[in-house]
TORZANU-963127 format. One line per field, with one value per residue (C-alpha): residue number from 1; residue in three letters; x, y, z. Coordinates in nm, 4 decimals, decimal comma. Example, Ala and Ser with C-alpha at 12.3 -4.5 7.8 and 13.67 -1.06 7.14 Angstrom:
num	(1/2)
residu	(ALA/SER)
u	(1,2300/1,3670)
v	(-0,4500/-0,1060)
w	(0,7800/0,7140)
//
This chain:
num	(1/2/3/4/5/6/7/8/9/10/11/12/13/14/15/16/17/18/19/20/21/22/23/24/25/26/27/28/29/30/31/32/33/34/35/36/37/38/39/40/41/42/43/44/45/46/47/48/49/50/51/52/53/54/55/56/57/58/59/60/61/62/63/64/65/66/67/68/69/70/71/72/73/74/75/76/77/78/79/80/81/82/83/84/85/86/87/88/89/90/91/92/93/94/95/96/97/98/99/100/101/102/103/104/105/106/107/108/109/110/111/112/113/114/115/116/117/118/119/120/121/122/123/124/125/126/127/128/129/130/131/132/133/134/135/136/137/138/139/140/141/142/143/144/145/146/147/148/149/150/151/152/153/154/155/156/157/158/159/160/161/162/163/164/165/166/167/168/169/170/171/172/173/174/175/176/177/178/179/180/181/182/183/184/185/186/187/188/189/190/191/192/193/194/195/196/197/198/199/200/201/202/203/204/205/206/207/208/209/210/211/212/213/214/215/216/217/218/219/220/221/222/223/224/225/226/227/228/229/230/231/232/233/234/235/236/237/238/239/240/241/242/243/244/245/246/247/248/249/250/251/252/253/254/255/256/257/258/259/260/261/262/263/264/265/266/267/268/269/270/271/272/273/274/275/276/277/278/279/280/281/282/283/284/285/286/287/288/289/290/291/292/293/294/295/296/297/298/299/300/301/302/303/304/305/306/307/308/309/310/311/312/313/314/315/316/317/318/319/320/321/322/323/324/325/326/327/328/329/330/331/332/333/334/335/336/337/338/339/340/341/342/343/344/345/346/347/348/349/350/351/352/353/354/355/356/357/358/359/360/361/362/363/364/365/366/367/368/369/370/371/372/373/374/375/376/377/378/379/380/381/382/383/384/385/386/387/388/389/390/391/392/393/394/395/396/397/398/399/400/401/402/403/404/405/406/407/408/409/410/411/412/413/414/415/416/417/418/419/420/421/422/423/424/425/426/427/428/429/430/431/432/433/434/435/436/437/438/439/440/441/442/443/444/445/446/447/448/449/450/451/452/453/454/455/456/457/458/459/460/461/462/463/464/465/466/467/468/469/470/471/472/473/474/475/476/477/478/479/480/481/482/483/484/485/486/487/488/489/490/491/492)
residu	(MET/GLY/PHE/ALA/ASP/ARG/LEU/ALA/GLY/PHE/VAL/GLU/SER/PRO/CYS/PRO/PRO/GLY/LEU/ILE/GLY/LEU/ASN/HIS/TYR/LEU/THR/SER/ASP/ARG/PHE/LEU/ASP/HIS/ARG/ILE/GLU/ARG/TYR/PRO/PRO/THR/VAL/VAL/GLY/THR/CYS/PRO/ALA/GLY/ARG/LEU/ALA/ASP/VAL/GLU/THR/VAL/ARG/ALA/LEU/GLY/SER/SER/PRO/GLY/LEU/GLU/GLU/ALA/LEU/ARG/GLU/THR/TRP/ALA/ARG/TYR/ALA/ILE/PRO/ILE/ALA/ILE/THR/GLU/VAL/HIS/ASN/GLY/CYS/THR/ARG/GLU/GLU/GLN/MET/ARG/TRP/LEU/ASP/GLU/SER/TRP/VAL/THR/ALA/SER/ARG/LEU/ARG/GLN/LYS/GLY/ILE/ALA/ILE/GLU/ALA/VAL/THR/ALA/TRP/SER/LEU/LEU/GLY/ALA/HIS/ASP/TRP/ASP/SER/LEU/LEU/THR/ARG/ALA/SER/GLY/ASN/TYR/GLU/SER/GLY/VAL/PHE/ASP/ILE/ARG/ALA/PRO/ALA/PRO/ARG/GLU/THR/ALA/LEU/ALA/THR/MET/MET/ARG/ALA/PHE/ALA/GLN/GLY/LYS/ARG/LEU/GLY/HIS/PRO/VAL/LEU/SER/ASN/GLY/GLY/TRP/TRP/ARG/ARG/HIS/ARG/GLU/GLN/PRO/MET/PRO/ILE/ALA/ASP/GLY/CYS/PRO/SER/ALA/ARG/ARG/PRO/LEU/LEU/ILE/ALA/GLY/ALA/THR/GLY/THR/LEU/GLY/ARG/ALA/PHE/ALA/ALA/ALA/CYS/LEU/GLU/ARG/GLY/ILE/HIS/HIS/VAL/VAL/THR/SER/ARG/GLU/GLN/MET/ASN/LEU/CYS/ASP/PRO/THR/SER/ILE/GLU/ARG/CYS/LEU/ASP/ALA/GLN/ARG/PRO/TRP/ALA/VAL/ILE/ASN/CYS/THR/GLY/TRP/VAL/ARG/VAL/ASP/GLU/ALA/GLU/ASP/ASN/GLN/GLU/ALA/CYS/LEU/SER/ILE/ASN/PHE/GLY/GLY/ASN/LEU/ALA/LEU/ALA/SER/ALA/CYS/ALA/CYS/ARG/ALA/ILE/HIS/TYR/SER/CYS/PHE/SER/SER/ASP/LEU/VAL/PHE/ASP/GLY/LEU/ALA/GLY/ARG/PRO/TYR/ARG/GLU/SER/ASP/VAL/PRO/ALA/PRO/LEU/GLY/ALA/TYR/GLY/ARG/SER/LYS/ALA/LEU/ALA/ASP/ALA/ALA/LEU/LEU/ASP/TRP/ARG/ALA/SER/ALA/LEU/VAL/ILE/ARG/THR/ALA/SER/PHE/PHE/SER/PRO/PHE/ASP/MET/HIS/ASN/PHE/ALA/VAL/HIS/LEU/ALA/SER/ALA/LEU/ARG/ALA/GLY/ARG/SER/PHE/PRO/ALA/ALA/SER/ASP/CYS/VAL/THR/SER/PRO/THR/TYR/VAL/PRO/ASP/LEU/ALA/GLY/ALA/THR/LEU/ASP/LEU/VAL/ILE/ASP/ASN/ALA/GLN/GLY/LEU/TRP/HIS/LEU/VAL/ASN/ASP/GLY/ALA/ILE/THR/TRP/ALA/ALA/PHE/ALA/VAL/ASP/LEU/ALA/ALA/GLY/LEU/ASP/LEU/PRO/ALA/SER/GLN/ILE/ASP/GLY/ARG/PRO/ALA/SER/ALA/MET/GLY/TRP/CYS/ALA/ALA/ARG/PRO/ALA/PHE/SER/ALA/MET/THR/SER/GLU/ARG/ALA/GLN/ILE/MET/PRO/SER/LEU/THR/SER/ALA/ILE/GLU/ARG/PHE/CYS/ARG/GLU/VAL/PRO/SER/CYS/LEU/GLU/SER/SER/THR/ASP/SER/GLY/ARG/PHE/THR/LEU)
u	(-3,4863/-3,6594/-3,5406/-3,7515/-3,6079/-3,2517/-3,3139/-3,4564/-3,1468/-2,9219/-3,1460/-3,1333/-2,7581/-2,5926/-2,2390/-2,1253/-1,7991/-1,4970/-1,4155/-1,6176/-1,4556/-1,5900/-1,5528/-1,6099/-1,5188/-1,5454/-1,8399/-2,0107/-2,2605/-2,5125/-2,7595/-3,0808/-3,2658/-3,5976/-3,5031/-3,3426/-3,3349/-3,0389/-2,8179/-2,6627/-2,8512/-2,5624/-2,6531/-3,0287/-3,2002/-3,5385/-3,6370/-3,9728/-3,9731/-3,9506/-3,6789/-3,3942/-3,0457/-2,7806/-2,4728/-2,2027/-2,3340/-2,0139/-2,0394/-2,4116/-2,4337/-2,0792/-2,0676/-2,1519/-2,1696/-1,8272/-1,6028/-1,6107/-1,9902/-1,9873/-1,7376/-1,9409/-2,2633/-2,0984/-1,9603/-2,2874/-2,4826/-2,2488/-1,9843/-1,7524/-1,3889/-1,3574/-1,1064/-1,1198/-1,0819/-1,0283/-0,8876/-0,8394/-0,8922/-0,8614/-0,6989/-0,3704/-0,0896/-0,1399/-0,5146/-0,4579/-0,2165/-0,4613/-0,7431/-0,5202/-0,3817/-0,7305/-0,8495/-0,5552/-0,6038/-0,9813/-0,9162/-0,6480/-0,8731/-1,1745/-0,9607/-0,8427/-1,2117/-1,2768/-1,3896/-1,2090/-1,0560/-0,7971/-0,6720/-0,6471/-0,5748/-0,4527/-0,6409/-0,5365/-0,1745/-0,0878/-0,3432/-0,6558/-0,7619/-1,0882/-1,2101/-1,3398/-1,6251/-1,6485/-1,5275/-1,8240/-1,5961/-1,2673/-1,1074/-0,7510/-0,7550/-0,5012/-0,4975/-0,1749/-0,1845/0,0960/0,2904/0,2690/0,2893/0,3339/0,7131/0,9039/0,9006/0,6459/0,7517/0,6914/0,4848/0,4679/0,1954/0,4570/0,6481/0,3282/0,2386/0,5761/0,5347/0,1942/0,3345/0,5900/0,3145/0,4151/0,2348/0,4113/0,4797/0,4841/0,4325/0,1421/-0,0547/-0,0553/-0,3649/-0,6893/-0,8164/-1,0688/-1,3524/-1,2243/-1,1199/-1,4702/-1,6099/-1,3468/-1,2392/-0,9101/-0,6030/-0,4975/-0,1224/0,0637/0,1721/0,5421/0,6143/0,8398/0,8241/0,4441/0,4072/0,7206/0,6207/0,6966/0,9000/0,8462/1,1218/0,9937/0,6891/0,6161/0,6923/0,4631/0,5792/0,5849/0,2280/0,1081/0,2688/0,1216/-0,2215/-0,1890/-0,0724/-0,3620/-0,6079/-0,4471/-0,4196/-0,0376/0,1193/0,3606/0,5511/0,6444/0,9600/1,0578/1,4103/1,4007/1,3331/1,5807/1,8385/1,9938/2,3063/2,3657/2,4515/2,3864/2,0376/1,9669/2,0842/1,8989/1,5665/1,6009/1,6886/1,3924/1,1324/1,2632/1,1002/1,0807/1,1196/1,2119/1,0882/1,3051/1,0829/1,3319/1,5621/1,6516/1,3878/1,4487/1,6023/1,6952/1,8304/2,0509/2,2758/2,3884/2,3764/2,5443/2,7198/2,3977/2,2053/2,4622/2,4862/2,1160/2,0514/2,3724/2,5260/2,2078/2,0559/2,3587/2,3897/2,0262/2,0627/2,3781/2,2206/1,9204/2,1554/2,3311/1,9920/1,8472/1,5845/1,4406/1,5314/1,3601/1,4351/1,3517/1,5446/1,4494/1,4130/1,6618/1,9466/1,9041/2,0141/1,7119/1,9139/1,7744/1,4546/1,2540/1,1347/1,4182/1,4525/1,6282/1,9264/1,9906/2,3084/2,2468/2,3922/2,2534/2,2517/2,2460/2,3433/2,0184/2,0357/2,4013/2,3151/2,0514/2,2653/2,5539/2,3206/2,1674/2,4985/2,6265/2,3174/2,2896/2,6620/2,7113/2,3678/2,2011/1,9070/1,7935/1,4864/1,5634/1,2670/1,3080/0,9980/0,9084/0,6819/0,4515/0,0886/-0,1742/-0,4937/-0,3801/-0,0700/-0,0947/0,2752/0,2530/0,2010/-0,1555/-0,2953/-0,1403/-0,2783/-0,6293/-0,6080/-0,4786/-0,7360/-1,0186/-0,9076/-0,8888/-0,5121/-0,2683/-0,0557/0,2877/0,3897/0,6890/0,5884/0,9165/0,9898/0,8478/0,7976/0,6039/0,3670/0,3275/0,0144/0,1388/-0,1340/-0,0513/0,3207/0,2573/0,0338/0,2685/0,5748/0,4005/0,3213/0,6887/0,8146/0,5863/0,7092/1,0702/1,1480/1,5042/1,7165/1,6187/1,2550/1,1078/0,7619/0,5621/0,2167/0,2233/0,2584/0,4942/0,3699/0,4898/0,4080/0,1874/-0,0046/-0,0404/-0,1870/-0,4374/-0,5520/-0,5907/-0,7932/-1,0222/-1,0785/-1,1592/-1,3798/-1,1603/-1,0476/-0,7314/-0,6983/-0,5370/-0,2475/0,0599/0,2694/0,6308/0,9746/1,1785/1,4211/1,1388/1,0379/1,3044/1,4581/1,8109/1,8912/1,8845/1,6062/1,6253/1,4052/1,2789/1,2894/0,9906/1,0434/0,9131/1,0045/1,1662/1,0961/0,7200/0,4758/0,2754/0,1380/-0,1943/-0,2162/-0,1786/-0,5251/-0,6646/-0,4553/-0,5811/-0,9435/-0,9010/-0,7144/-0,9895/-1,2541/-1,0653/-0,9133/-1,2166/-1,3054/-0,9366/-0,9028/-1,2164/-1,0738/-0,7258/-0,5941/-0,2338/-0,0673/0,2858/0,5483/0,6148/0,9222/0,9390)
v	(1,0069/0,9921/1,1373/1,4553/1,5209/1,4762/1,7004/1,9642/1,9406/2,0258/2,3243/2,4513/2,3947/2,4212/2,3066/2,3858/2,2284/2,4397/2,2596/2,0634/1,7746/1,7230/1,3917/1,4246/1,1575/1,1521/0,9174/1,1230/1,2935/1,0278/1,0024/0,8126/0,6975/0,5182/0,3960/0,0865/-0,0957/0,1296/-0,0005/-0,3285/-0,5080/-0,4577/-0,0849/-0,1265/-0,1397/-0,0819/0,2168/0,3808/0,5514/0,2220/0,0514/0,2911/0,2802/0,4425/0,5591/0,8296/1,1664/1,2489/0,9286/0,9582/1,3228/1,4167/1,6606/1,6865/1,9549/1,8358/1,9282/2,2987/2,3176/2,0980/2,3335/2,6417/2,4827/2,3778/2,7268/2,8987/2,6753/2,6574/2,9338/2,7140/2,6437/2,3395/2,0585/1,8535/1,5003/1,1686/1,3024/0,9661/0,8067/0,4355/0,4341/0,4466/0,6645/0,9652/0,9678/0,9713/1,2652/1,4504/1,4209/1,5308/1,8184/1,9309/1,9239/2,1354/2,3875/2,4147/2,4594/2,7245/2,9179/2,9123/3,0083/3,3200/3,4041/3,4031/3,0507/2,9214/2,5989/2,5043/2,1690/1,9135/1,5539/1,2650/0,9582/0,6935/0,7540/0,3822/0,2768/0,0661/-0,2938/-0,3817/-0,0163/-0,0454/-0,2564/-0,0650/-0,3832/-0,5832/-0,8396/-0,9880/-0,9634/-0,8812/-0,5657/-0,3162/0,0436/0,2252/0,5735/0,8153/0,5048/0,1513/-0,0932/-0,4063/-0,3464/-0,4656/-0,1032/0,1498/0,2742/0,6335/0,6867/1,0037/1,1285/1,1709/1,4118/1,5930/1,6220/1,7643/2,0316/2,1249/2,1457/2,3984/2,6054/2,4824/2,2914/1,9894/2,0253/1,6570/1,6001/1,3602/1,6514/1,8165/1,6145/1,6197/1,3115/1,0751/1,2906/1,5843/1,3899/1,2331/1,5865/1,7004/1,9813/2,1638/2,0038/2,1893/2,2533/2,3240/2,6867/2,7578/2,3983/2,4062/2,0292/2,0155/1,9060/1,6913/1,3378/0,9949/0,8309/0,4652/0,3160/0,0298/0,1090/-0,2375/-0,4766/-0,6365/-0,4092/-0,0902/-0,1395/-0,2338/0,0793/0,3032/0,1586/0,1986/0,5632/0,6376/0,4896/0,6699/1,0109/1,0178/1,2300/1,0057/0,9409/0,6010/0,5767/0,3305/0,2145/0,4757/0,7567/0,6400/0,3733/0,2396/0,1345/0,4965/0,7334/1,0368/0,9109/0,8636/1,2143/1,3723/1,2068/1,2834/1,6486/1,6833/1,5119/1,6324/1,3464/1,3367/0,9551/0,6857/0,3270/0,1086/-0,1660/-0,2617/-0,5623/-0,8956/-1,1363/-1,4470/-1,6746/-1,9709/-1,7552/-1,5690/-1,8802/-1,8290/-1,4474/-1,3735/-1,0582/-0,9044/-1,0017/-0,8504/-0,5341/-0,4687/-0,5928/-0,4649/-0,1998/-0,0267/-0,0489/0,1259/0,3804/0,4967/0,4854/0,6932/0,9608/0,9765/1,0145/1,3091/1,4794/1,3847/1,1714/0,8758/0,5562/0,2131/-0,1137/-0,4811/-0,7909/-1,1598/-1,4620/-1,6321/-1,4644/-1,7600/-2,1214/-2,2642/-2,4587/-2,2678/-2,4719/-2,1779/-1,8448/-1,6072/-1,2764/-0,9514/-1,0333/-1,3695/-1,3908/-1,4418/-1,7509/-1,7564/-2,0713/-1,9123/-1,6148/-1,4312/-1,4594/-1,3510/-1,0408/-0,9432/-1,0252/-0,8156/-0,5202/-0,5577/-0,5535/-0,2563/-0,0517/-0,1233/-0,0630/0,2416/0,4043/0,3250/0,5571/0,3444/0,1213/-0,2357/-0,4648/-0,8431/-1,0128/-1,3377/-1,5314/-1,2713/-1,3395/-1,1022/-1,1080/-0,8067/-0,9605/-1,2675/-1,3797/-1,5399/-1,8834/-1,8247/-1,6957/-1,9678/-2,2211/-2,0809/-2,0795/-2,4380/-2,5729/-2,3931/-2,5407/-2,8919/-2,9110/-3,0603/-2,8092/-2,9006/-2,7519/-2,8192/-3,0184/-2,9792/-2,6048/-2,3859/-2,0177/-1,7086/-1,6110/-1,2341/-1,0652/-0,7758/-0,5244/-0,5792/-0,5313/-0,2089/-0,0710/-0,1582/-0,0224/0,3097/0,3498/0,2822/0,5275/0,7979/0,7197/0,7690/0,4170/0,2941/-0,0157/-0,3755/-0,5005/-0,8392/-0,7849/-1,1030/-1,2130/-1,3923/-1,7581/-2,0462/-2,3005/-2,5312/-2,4405/-2,7540/-2,6661/-2,3108/-2,4431/-2,6553/-2,3537/-2,1512/-2,4194/-2,4443/-2,0735/-2,0630/-2,3810/-2,5588/-2,9251/-2,9718/-3,3226/-3,1626/-3,0273/-3,2396/-3,2136/-3,3125/-3,2631/-2,9581/-3,1889/-3,2736/-2,9150/-2,8581/-2,5597/-2,4688/-2,2640/-2,4252/-2,3187/-2,3264/-2,5963/-2,3523/-1,9812/-1,8583/-1,5181/-1,3220/-0,9872/-0,9040/-0,5373/-0,5682/-0,7952/-0,5289/-0,7455/-0,9245/-1,3013/-1,5297/-1,6614/-1,3131/-1,2550/-1,5790/-1,4850/-1,1433/-1,2953/-1,5521/-1,2720/-1,0706/-1,3234/-1,4663/-1,1330/-1,0690/-1,4041/-1,3379/-1,0085/-1,1422/-1,3634/-1,3438/-1,6822/-1,5714/-1,7413/-1,6791/-1,7534/-1,8814)
w	(4,0682/3,7349/3,4034/3,4377/3,7832/3,6616/3,3616/3,5929/3,8095/3,5089/3,4323/3,7911/3,8329/3,4906/3,4676/3,1111/2,9970/2,9399/2,6168/2,3581/2,1724/1,8224/1,6504/1,2782/1,0247/0,6481/0,6940/0,9634/0,7312/0,6239/0,3408/0,3982/0,0846/0,0542/-0,2967/-0,1591/-0,4916/-0,5853/-0,3078/-0,1991/0,0758/0,3212/0,3574/0,3912/0,7287/0,8982/1,1109/1,2132/0,8733/0,6914/0,4906/0,4118/0,2675/0,4937/0,2988/0,3177/0,1956/0,0162/-0,1887/-0,2633/-0,3494/-0,4342/-0,1492/0,2198/0,4933/0,6160/0,9063/0,8554/0,8762/1,1862/1,3552/1,2653/1,3968/1,7181/1,7804/1,6907/1,9263/2,2268/2,1939/2,3970/2,2894/2,0610/2,0216/1,7003/1,8257/1,6485/1,3276/1,1597/0,8214/0,7902/0,4518/0,2694/0,4039/0,1811/0,2425/0,6161/0,5699/0,3430/0,5969/0,8854/0,6760/0,5761/0,9312/1,0466/0,7663/0,8389/1,2080/1,1476/0,9085/1,1427/1,4386/1,2418/1,1946/1,5695/1,6327/1,9443/1,8139/2,0737/1,9599/1,6771/1,7834/1,5692/1,6741/1,6992/1,7899/1,7870/1,5255/1,5699/1,5377/1,3512/1,3796/1,0272/1,1632/1,4922/1,6661/1,5464/1,3747/1,4765/1,1332/1,2517/1,0420/1,1765/1,0714/1,1532/1,2983/1,3826/1,4780/1,3446/1,6325/1,4181/1,4456/1,7551/1,8642/1,7485/1,4020/1,3028/0,9860/0,7800/1,0143/1,2884/1,0665/0,9920/1,3606/1,4462/1,1788/1,3173/1,6736/1,5435/1,3755/1,0274/0,7502/0,6049/0,2361/0,1385/-0,2387/-0,1852/-0,0398/-0,3870/-0,4629/-0,2667/-0,0787/-0,2399/-0,0960/-0,3025/-0,6130/-0,6107/-0,6433/-0,8955/-0,6635/-0,7196/-0,5692/-0,2437/-0,2612/0,0569/0,0778/0,0420/-0,0692/-0,3822/-0,4090/-0,4085/-0,7721/-0,7917/-0,9112/-0,7904/-1,0712/-1,1531/-1,3613/-1,5773/-1,7789/-1,9288/-1,6443/-1,3928/-1,1068/-1,3102/-1,4270/-1,0720/-0,9195/-1,1913/-1,1221/-0,7486/-0,7859/-1,0146/-0,7714/-0,4723/-0,6495/-0,6316/-0,8989/-1,0861/-1,4066/-1,5503/-1,7619/-2,0307/-2,1267/-2,4060/-2,1579/-1,8965/-1,9758/-1,6503/-1,8452/-1,9473/-1,6648/-1,8856/-1,9661/-1,5957/-1,5016/-1,7932/-1,6945/-1,3179/-1,3895/-1,6285/-1,4002/-1,0622/-0,8693/-0,4894/-0,4968/-0,7461/-0,7384/-0,9601/-1,1060/-1,3753/-1,3695/-1,5274/-1,4158/-1,6259/-1,3638/-1,5914/-1,8761/-1,6314/-1,6127/-1,9768/-1,9620/-1,6338/-1,7504/-1,8854/-1,5673/-1,3498/-1,5603/-1,5121/-1,1615/-1,0074/-1,2300/-1,3435/-0,9970/-0,8410/-1,1115/-1,0588/-0,6809/-0,6982/-0,9207/-0,6759/-0,3771/-0,5398/-0,5760/-0,2333/-0,3956/-0,1994/-0,3814/-0,3649/-0,5494/-0,5344/-0,4437/-0,4287/-0,2067/-0,4439/-0,2603/-0,0063/-0,0433/0,1348/0,3964/0,7025/0,6958/0,8203/0,6763/0,6128/0,8010/0,6966/0,9201/0,7513/0,5425/0,1728/-0,0035/-0,3582/-0,5689/-0,9141/-1,1277/-1,0732/-0,6977/-0,7004/-0,8980/-0,6449/-0,3421/-0,4717/-0,5345/-0,1858/-0,0147/-0,2089/-0,1553/0,2104/0,2794/0,0541/0,0618/0,3890/0,3124/0,0178/0,0603/-0,0525/-0,0644/-0,0869/-0,2188/-0,3979/-0,6305/-0,7772/-0,8612/-0,9810/-1,1840/-1,3849/-1,5388/-1,7570/-1,7012/-1,3595/-1,2058/-1,0738/-1,3987/-1,6044/-1,3601/-1,3946/-1,7712/-1,7862/-1,5451/-1,7246/-2,0546/-1,9028/-1,9281/-1,6787/-1,4878/-1,3382/-1,0034/-0,7828/-0,4699/-0,2865/-0,3164/-0,0371/-0,1075/0,0021/-0,2828/-0,3056/-0,4309/-0,6446/-0,5569/-0,1875/-0,2555/-0,4428/-0,1699/0,1169/-0,0740/-0,1422/0,2309/0,3179/0,0527/0,1817/0,5326/0,4081/0,5188/0,4583/0,4740/0,3996/0,4253/0,3484/0,1924/0,1152/0,2032/0,5311/0,4419/0,3438/0,0934/-0,1795/-0,5363/-0,5681/-0,2481/-0,3642/-0,6905/-0,4967/-0,2902/-0,5997/-0,7702/-0,4659/-0,4631/-0,8333/-0,8092/-1,0667/-1,0544/-0,8492/-1,0020/-1,3069/-1,0940/-1,1543/-0,8382/-0,9132/-0,7662/-0,8677/-1,0488/-1,2908/-1,3619/-1,6338/-1,4599/-1,5684/-1,2578/-0,9082/-0,6813/-0,2992/-0,1414/0,1202/0,0292/0,2314/0,3978/0,6946/0,8480/1,1818/1,1101/1,0728/0,9003/0,7112/0,4280/0,4511/0,4820/0,1868/0,2506/0,2076/-0,1064/-0,2692/-0,1922/-0,3604/-0,6593/-0,7122/-0,7119/-0,9758/-1,2143/-1,4001/-1,5538/-1,6410/-1,8173/-2,0192/-2,1480/-2,2307/-2,4994/-2,3771/-2,3486/-2,2846/-2,0710/-1,7078/-1,4932/-1,1356)
//
């Protein structure tokens, strides 16, 4: 039977479906442009009309027909009940929530206008592997969905809470929904605030305006459209409970990320009381004030809570045994928070590097090698270098998910400082011969460092690989070095 005969069979014996499933993504509306010189080669292809660039309409024009128009056209053409299927956005947590929320609101509004929309589905329930390339590349890129299956058992994300609310006929009033998704911010549209949500404009508070972490979180929140405030010591002094309470009552945050702390490992040996006061006393004071106000609280710990004798990457269940004053201050705070305030999120991390902060090992290495100077690096200390932008991104997802307890967040890898330096030099096309690998005993450190402090997670490895992090660092750091004259110190 030929095509014409089969088509005639459908006409003679129609069998219309009882329900139409509509898949519509943010990238579904396409813009084809013959002015290919305006676009990167990766989006240019050949078709019968010639060479054309194929890009997302919303990015090219600042607007697109969108989901609502697709639903209206489907109903006008077929007049058959509709299910919105595959409501998914491969993005950060709040953007996934914003797209799902917008889809639900759109469906509810059109249903009230007589369009028979019967269902909204969150796809993929368990996330997806390499869906960003439509399975054309095996990149190992996992996008979590309603559940994150990188954990030993599927872990609920904030989308699960949102789906429960929808199932009960409610709309979730999470504060991150107070801002529109990138597709709305791109068009400077008003921020859609969830109805009946008194917490809609409550900010995320970042304590620590001037530090590496504080600046990284502020940048991540700005990029992700998360309403936030960043506080300095003058605005909120963690050694003054009255100052903490005054700031929290004034700002009314829905969550607090504590990026403050004593970070000078060697100097902690001669300033143990001051280090303990900040890392332990101030940490608990802020956590306590947050607990009294039902504010989600997050803080950061260190790989230096371990003595390095395990000889393998440390997990969350491993018992701390710090070697120095800094590690002791962190271990005491961890134990107190996890015992007294189980709902706090305590993140152990290690060995920061970032192109956007001049006070770290990787940037100082790049500066030294570019200037033709020798650069010392410990050849017998194994660590897990952590790319700060990845740490900020993963932490924000966990905070939005209302995650609690202890997590180890490091880029997936275990490497000596000297080997890390060699990998960075290779990525930057700089001479590794200038790297002076030496034992820790020759580094001039006052505080003892564990010989093996690499970490992993038994809860879920949600950070990218170290290889990926080094590649991204090496793409960013040259321009950052050109624009900076900062030659300050850094501490391992």
